[in-house]
C-alpha positions as CSV (number, residue, x, y, z in Angstrom):
1,M,-2.9,-7.4,-22.5
2,R,-2.9,-4.0,-24.1
3,R,-6.4,-3.4,-22.8
4,A,-5.1,-3.9,-19.2
5,G,-2.8,-0.9,-19.7
6,L,-5.6,1.2,-21.1
7,L,-7.9,0.2,-18.2
8,S,-5.3,1.0,-15.7
9,A,-4.9,4.5,-17.2
10,H,-8.6,4.9,-17.4
11,L,-9.0,4.0,-13.7
12,E,-6.4,6.6,-12.7
13,I,-8.1,9.3,-14.8
14,M,-11.6,8.5,-13.5
15,L,-10.4,8.7,-9.9
16,A,-8.5,11.9,-10.5
17,S,-11.7,13.4,-11.9
18,G,-13.8,12.1,-9.0
19,D,-15.7,9.4,-10.8
20,V,-15.2,6.5,-8.4
21,Q,-18.0,4.4,-10.0
22,E,-16.4,4.4,-13.4
23,G,-13.0,3.7,-11.8
24,R,-14.6,0.7,-10.1
25,R,-15.9,-0.5,-13.4
26,A,-12.3,-0.3,-14.9
27,R,-10.9,-2.1,-11.9
28,D,-13.6,-4.9,-12.2
29,E,-12.7,-5.4,-15.8
30,L,-9.0,-5.7,-14.8
31,H,-10.0,-8.4,-12.3
32,E,-11.9,-10.2,-15.1
33,L,-8.8,-10.1,-17.3
34,A,-6.5,-11.3,-14.6
35,D,-8.8,-14.2,-13.9
36,A,-9.3,-15.0,-17.6
37,F,-5.6,-15.1,-18.3
38,D,-4.6,-16.4,-14.9
39,A,-1.7,-14.0,-15.1
40,D,0.3,-12.7,-12.1
41,A,1.4,-9.7,-14.2
42,L,-2.2,-8.6,-14.4
43,R,-2.8,-9.3,-10.7
44,A,0.1,-7.0,-10.0
45,V,-1.8,-4.3,-11.8
46,V,-5.1,-5.1,-10.1
47,A,-3.8,-4.9,-6.5
48,P,-2.8,-1.2,-6.6
49,A,-6.1,-0.6,-8.5
50,D,-8.0,-2.1,-5.6
51,G,-6.0,0.1,-3.2
52,A,-6.7,3.2,-5.3
53,I,-10.5,2.5,-5.2
54,A,-10.4,1.8,-1.5
55,L,-8.7,5.1,-0.9
56,A,-11.1,7.0,-3.1
57,E,-13.9,5.4,-1.1
58,G,-12.3,6.6,2.2
59,D,-11.1,3.2,3.4
60,P,-7.4,3.5,4.1
61,Y,-7.1,0.1,5.9
62,A,-8.5,-1.8,2.9
63,A,-6.2,0.3,0.7
64,L,-3.2,-0.7,2.8
65,A,-4.0,-4.4,2.5
66,S,-4.4,-4.1,-1.3
67,L,-1.1,-2.2,-1.6
68,R,0.7,-4.7,0.5
69,R,-0.6,-7.5,-1.8
70,A,0.8,-5.4,-4.7
71,F,4.2,-5.4,-3.1
72,D,4.2,-9.2,-2.9
73,F,4.1,-9.4,-6.7
């Protein structure tokens, strides 16, 4: 679970520095952790990460859907 917090921070830093590909890798690993542990707490971290990646890629509609999912947790 500690790794999830580190990955979330890593994702934010990578996106802030413009490295979307590395941010996507961090997000993908967060998805793997959420699936492995079958934990809603981790899914709540993954949903805004999906939104952040979608925004960084210029897709605000996909970002909105992800952020709405995050709100449901």
